[in-house]
C-alpha positions as CSV (number, residue, x, y, z in Angstrom):
1,M,-20.1,-22.3,29.5
2,A,-18.4,-25.6,29.1
3,A,-14.6,-25.6,29.5
4,R,-12.5,-26.4,26.5
5,K,-10.7,-29.7,26.8
6,K,-7.0,-29.6,27.3
7,G,-5.3,-29.6,23.9
8,A,-8.4,-28.6,22.1
9,K,-8.0,-25.9,19.4
10,K,-9.5,-22.5,19.8
11,P,-12.6,-21.7,17.8
12,G,-11.8,-20.3,14.4
13,S,-8.1,-21.4,14.5
14,A,-8.7,-23.8,11.6
15,R,-9.7,-20.9,9.4
16,K,-6.5,-19.0,10.1
17,R,-4.2,-21.9,9.5
18,L,-2.6,-21.9,6.1
19,S,-1.8,-25.6,5.3
20,P,0.1,-26.4,2.0
21,A,-1.8,-28.6,-0.4
22,K,-0.7,-32.2,-0.2
23,E,-1.0,-32.8,-3.9
24,K,1.6,-30.8,-5.9
25,R,0.7,-29.0,-9.1
26,G,2.5,-27.5,-12.0
27,P,5.6,-28.6,-13.9
28,E,9.0,-29.3,-12.4
29,P,11.4,-26.4,-12.7
30,A,13.6,-28.2,-15.3
31,S,10.7,-28.9,-17.6
32,A,9.2,-25.4,-17.4
33,A,11.4,-23.9,-20.1
34,L,9.9,-23.7,-23.6
35,G,11.1,-22.5,-26.9
36,V,9.6,-19.4,-28.3
37,D,8.6,-21.5,-31.3
38,A,6.8,-24.1,-29.2
39,P,3.6,-25.5,-30.9
40,A,1.5,-24.1,-28.1
41,L,2.7,-20.6,-28.9
42,A,2.2,-21.0,-32.7
43,G,2.2,-17.7,-34.4
44,L,2.5,-15.7,-31.2
45,G,6.2,-14.9,-31.6
46,A,5.6,-13.8,-35.2
47,A,2.8,-11.5,-34.1
48,V,5.1,-10.0,-31.5
49,A,7.7,-9.4,-34.2
50,A,5.2,-8.0,-36.6
51,A,4.2,-5.5,-33.9
52,G,7.8,-4.3,-33.6
53,G,8.5,-6.3,-30.5
54,A,10.9,-9.1,-29.5
55,A,10.3,-12.5,-28.0
56,L,12.7,-13.0,-25.2
57,G,11.7,-16.5,-24.0
58,A,8.9,-18.9,-23.1
59,Y,7.9,-21.1,-20.2
60,A,5.0,-23.1,-18.8
61,D,3.3,-21.3,-15.9
62,P,4.1,-22.8,-12.5
63,L,0.4,-23.5,-11.6
64,A,-1.2,-25.3,-14.5
65,G,1.6,-25.4,-17.1
66,H,0.0,-23.0,-19.5
67,P,2.5,-21.6,-22.1
68,L,3.5,-18.0,-21.7
69,L,5.7,-15.9,-24.0
70,L,8.0,-13.3,-22.3
71,A,8.3,-10.4,-24.8
72,M,9.3,-6.8,-25.1
73,L,6.5,-4.8,-26.8
74,P,6.6,-1.3,-28.2
75,L,4.3,0.9,-26.1
76,G,2.3,1.7,-29.3
77,A,1.5,-1.9,-29.9
78,L,-0.3,-2.4,-26.6
79,E,-3.5,-0.9,-25.3
80,P,-5.9,-1.7,-22.4
81,T,-8.9,-3.8,-23.1
82,P,-11.7,-1.3,-24.0
83,F,-14.0,-2.3,-21.1
84,Q,-11.7,-1.6,-18.2
85,R,-12.3,1.1,-15.5
86,D,-11.4,4.6,-16.3
87,L,-7.8,5.7,-15.9
88,S,-6.8,7.5,-12.7
89,P,-4.3,10.3,-13.5
90,T,-3.4,10.5,-9.8
91,H,-2.5,6.8,-9.6
92,V,-0.6,7.0,-12.9
93,K,1.6,9.9,-11.6
94,R,2.2,8.1,-8.3
95,L,3.0,4.8,-10.0
96,A,5.4,6.5,-12.4
97,Q,7.2,8.2,-9.5
98,K,7.6,4.9,-7.6
99,I,8.9,3.1,-10.7
100,D,11.3,5.9,-11.4
101,E,12.5,5.8,-7.7
102,A,13.0,2.0,-8.0
103,G,15.1,2.6,-11.1
104,A,13.6,-0.4,-12.9
105,F,10.3,-1.6,-14.4
106,L,10.0,-4.9,-12.6
107,D,6.3,-6.0,-13.1
108,P,5.5,-7.2,-16.6
109,V,1.9,-6.7,-17.8
110,I,-0.2,-9.5,-19.1
111,A,-1.0,-9.3,-22.8
112,V,-3.2,-11.2,-25.3
113,R,-4.0,-10.6,-29.0
114,G,-6.5,-7.8,-29.6
115,V,-9.3,-7.8,-32.1
116,D,-7.4,-5.6,-34.5
117,G,-4.2,-7.5,-34.6
118,G,-2.5,-5.6,-31.9
119,F,-2.2,-6.5,-28.2
120,W,-4.5,-5.9,-25.3
121,T,-3.6,-5.9,-21.6
122,P,-6.4,-6.8,-19.2
123,N,-4.5,-5.8,-16.1
124,G,-1.8,-3.2,-17.0
125,R,-3.6,0.0,-17.9
126,H,-2.0,2.1,-15.2
127,R,1.5,0.6,-15.7
128,L,1.2,1.2,-19.4
129,A,0.3,4.8,-18.8
130,A,3.1,5.2,-16.3
131,A,5.6,3.8,-18.8
132,K,4.4,6.4,-21.4
133,L,4.7,9.1,-18.8
134,L,8.3,8.0,-18.1
135,G,9.2,8.1,-21.8
136,M,9.9,4.3,-22.1
137,R,10.2,2.9,-25.6
138,A,8.9,-0.6,-24.7
139,I,7.3,-2.6,-21.9
140,A,7.8,-6.1,-20.7
141,A,4.8,-8.4,-21.2
142,L,3.8,-12.0,-20.5
143,V,1.9,-12.8,-23.7
144,S,-0.7,-15.5,-23.4
145,P,-2.3,-17.4,-26.3
146,D,-5.4,-17.6,-24.2
147,E,-7.4,-14.6,-25.5
148,A,-10.1,-15.3,-22.9
149,L,-7.8,-13.6,-20.3
150,A,-8.9,-10.3,-21.8
151,Y,-12.2,-10.8,-20.0
152,K,-10.8,-11.9,-16.7
153,I,-10.1,-8.4,-15.4
154,L,-11.4,-9.0,-11.9
155,A,-9.6,-12.4,-11.5
156,L,-6.4,-10.7,-12.5
157,N,-6.8,-7.8,-10.0
158,T,-7.5,-9.6,-6.8
159,E,-4.2,-8.8,-4.9
160,K,-5.1,-7.5,-1.5
161,A,-4.7,-3.8,-1.3
162,H,-2.3,-2.5,1.3
163,N,-4.2,-0.8,4.2
164,T,-2.5,1.4,6.8
165,K,-1.6,-1.5,9.0
166,D,0.0,-3.5,6.1
167,R,2.1,-0.5,4.9
168,S,3.1,0.5,8.4
169,L,4.3,-3.0,9.4
170,E,6.2,-3.5,6.2
171,V,7.9,-0.1,6.6
172,I,8.9,-0.6,10.2
173,R,10.3,-4.1,9.6
174,M,12.3,-2.7,6.7
175,A,13.6,0.1,8.8
176,Q,14.6,-2.3,11.7
177,A,16.4,-4.5,9.2
178,L,18.2,-1.5,7.7
179,A,19.1,-0.2,11.1
180,K,21.1,-3.5,11.7
181,A,22.6,-3.7,8.2
182,Q,23.4,0.1,7.9
183,P,23.5,1.5,11.4
184,R,25.2,4.7,10.4
185,A,22.7,5.5,7.5
186,L,20.4,8.4,8.2
187,E,16.7,7.7,8.4
188,S,16.0,10.4,5.8
189,L,18.1,8.6,3.2
190,F,15.3,6.0,2.9
191,A,12.4,8.4,2.3
192,A,11.5,6.8,-1.0
193,E,11.5,3.3,0.4
194,F,9.5,4.2,3.5
195,E,7.1,6.6,1.7
196,L,5.8,8.3,4.8
197,A,7.5,9.0,8.1
198,A,4.1,8.3,9.8
199,Y,4.3,4.7,8.7
200,L,7.4,4.2,10.9
201,T,5.6,5.5,14.0
202,L,2.4,3.7,13.3
203,G,4.4,0.5,12.6
204,L,5.9,0.6,16.1
205,C,2.4,1.1,17.5
206,Y,1.1,-2.0,15.6
207,Q,4.0,-4.1,16.8
208,R,3.0,-3.3,20.4
209,A,-0.8,-3.3,19.8
210,P,-1.9,-5.3,16.7
211,R,-5.5,-4.0,17.0
212,F,-4.4,-0.4,17.1
213,A,-6.6,1.8,14.9
214,G,-3.8,3.6,13.1
215,G,-6.0,4.9,10.3
216,A,-7.6,7.4,12.7
217,Y,-4.3,9.0,13.5
218,L,-2.7,9.0,10.0
219,P,-4.1,12.4,9.0
220,F,-2.6,13.9,12.2
221,L,0.7,12.2,11.8
222,R,1.0,13.3,8.1
223,R,1.0,16.9,9.4
224,V,3.7,16.5,12.1
225,D,5.8,13.4,11.4
226,R,9.0,13.8,9.3
227,F,12.0,11.7,8.5
228,A,14.9,12.4,10.9
229,E,18.4,13.5,9.9
230,R,19.8,11.0,12.4
231,A,21.1,7.5,12.2
232,L,18.4,4.8,11.9
233,P,19.0,3.1,15.2
234,V,18.8,6.5,17.0
235,A,15.8,7.7,15.0
236,L,13.9,4.4,15.8
237,R,14.6,4.7,19.5
238,E,13.1,8.2,19.5
239,R,10.2,7.0,17.5
240,A,9.5,4.3,20.0
241,G,8.9,7.1,22.5
242,F,6.5,8.8,20.1
243,A,4.7,5.4,19.6
244,A,4.4,4.9,23.3
245,K,2.8,8.3,23.7
246,L,0.4,7.7,20.9
247,L,-0.7,4.4,22.5
248,E,-1.3,6.2,25.7
249,I,-3.5,8.8,23.9
250,D,-5.4,6.0,22.2
251,A,-6.1,4.4,25.5
252,R,-7.8,7.7,26.6
253,V,-9.6,7.9,23.3
254,K,-11.1,4.5,23.9
255,E,-12.4,5.7,27.2
256,I,-14.0,8.8,25.5
257,V,-15.6,6.6,22.8
258,A,-17.0,4.3,25.5
259,G,-18.4,7.4,27.3
260,L,-20.0,8.7,24.2
261,A,-21.5,5.3,23.5
262,A,-23.0,5.3,27.0
263,R,-24.6,8.6,26.3
264,G,-26.4,7.1,23.3
265,F,-24.1,8.0,20.4
266,K,-23.9,5.1,17.9
267,S,-21.6,5.6,14.9
268,P,-18.6,3.9,13.4
269,Y,-17.0,7.4,13.3
270,L,-16.9,8.0,17.0
271,R,-13.1,7.4,17.2
272,T,-12.6,9.6,14.1
273,L,-14.5,12.4,15.7
274,V,-12.6,12.2,19.0
275,V,-9.2,12.1,17.3
276,A,-10.2,15.1,15.1
277,R,-11.3,17.0,18.2
278,I,-8.0,16.5,20.0
279,N,-5.8,17.0,17.0
280,P,-3.7,20.0,17.9
281,V,-2.9,20.9,14.2
282,R,-6.2,20.6,12.5
283,F,-6.5,24.4,12.3
284,V,-2.8,25.1,11.9
285,K,-1.9,26.3,8.4
286,Q,0.6,24.1,6.6
287,K,4.1,25.7,6.6
288,R,6.4,25.7,3.6
289,G,10.0,24.5,3.9
290,P,12.6,24.0,5.1
291,T,14.2,21.6,2.7
292,S,16.8,19.1,3.4
293,A,19.7,18.1,1.1
294,R,17.5,15.2,-0.1
295,G,14.4,17.3,-0.9
296,P,11.3,18.5,1.1
297,M,11.1,17.1,4.6
298,S,9.1,13.9,4.4
299,R,7.7,15.2,1.1
300,G,5.2,17.1,3.1
301,G,7.1,20.3,3.7
302,A,7.9,21.5,7.2
303,P,5.8,20.0,10.0
304,A,2.9,22.0,11.2
305,M,4.3,21.4,14.7
306,P,7.2,19.2,16.0
307,I,5.8,15.8,16.6
308,G,6.9,15.6,20.3
309,A,5.1,18.9,21.1
310,A,2.1,17.8,19.1
311,L,1.7,14.6,21.0
312,V,2.0,16.4,24.3
313,R,-0.8,18.8,23.3
314,M,-2.9,16.0,22.0
315,A,-2.6,14.1,25.3
316,A,-3.6,17.2,27.2
317,S,-6.7,17.7,25.0
318,A,-7.7,14.0,25.4
319,R,-7.5,14.4,29.2
320,K,-9.8,17.5,29.1
321,F,-12.2,16.1,26.5
322,D,-15.8,17.3,27.2
323,L,-18.3,14.6,26.4
324,A,-21.2,17.1,26.8
325,G,-19.7,19.1,23.9
326,V,-20.4,16.4,21.3
327,R,-23.6,16.8,19.2
328,E,-25.2,14.5,16.6
329,R,-24.6,17.0,13.9
330,D,-20.8,16.7,14.7
331,L,-21.0,13.0,13.9
332,A,-23.0,13.6,10.7
333,L,-20.3,16.0,9.5
334,V,-17.4,13.6,10.3
335,A,-19.3,10.8,8.6
336,A,-19.8,12.9,5.4
337,V,-16.1,13.9,5.3
338,A,-14.9,10.3,5.9
339,G,-17.3,8.9,3.4
340,G,-16.1,11.3,0.7
341,A,-12.5,10.4,1.4
342,E,-13.2,6.7,1.1
343,G,-14.9,7.2,-2.3
344,E,-11.9,9.0,-3.8
């Protein structure tokens, strides 16, 4: 294999580099403001008023300069486009909870005129349902005169979904910043912001090992990891020990997976199977309570087992793992369960 010349870029590095465009686009900030009666928005403000809403302002969008009207619309005047995917009640409840915890509705929906004189939203079905669930009278909307947006559902819903790694790294970075800004604040005070205690532990793992397969350990951590009633700096130091132990376990899991592969097992669920086999709480019934002053511990009730003890037991099981005890039917079962979970 030919040696790479000194100073030469690594293969694939160009794909990962994010270089800003040389040619600038969009209006200058000072020229982006428009009046609600601008010619490009002719009749839109009147339609909003006729629907019982109020036009709050207008501007040219920062990419192409298209006019947009910022308005407050009554919930009854807005409905999703009739060809969107079905509503997910679970997602609506979760979204309403998060909006309520934030204490503000911060993400306006996009709206265009509908065929019956009302307004359609091509990308705000769940936010609209969450607003109704919260009892809101009105919803903020960016109203566009471009009715073709009603058919651009996929283009308007391309934001990258947060996977376990994304969430964990965001949460641990937030916690580390808060530990410096509010060193006396208890970790448990930020349960709403952090969402899951497990994300803190996994985030520390990802910071040390970016290729760590945290998703395999999330079901286990959900059962044992809870927010601490200790100051953030103290809690994070303790979590660093948990993360180190988890990474040691994962190193052994990799050895087991390699051993199974050498025995002829081929499946993307090998790691999932191994982690499930060494999970010390998979057959432990979920306990109820206790409850802290801020609500159920980590919103998951009492842990099935203290995380420190659970990690010790998991490590012991990993050391004693019997490769000969794995059968093809075990992999088939794990694949079926994992596939069902992914489809939910």
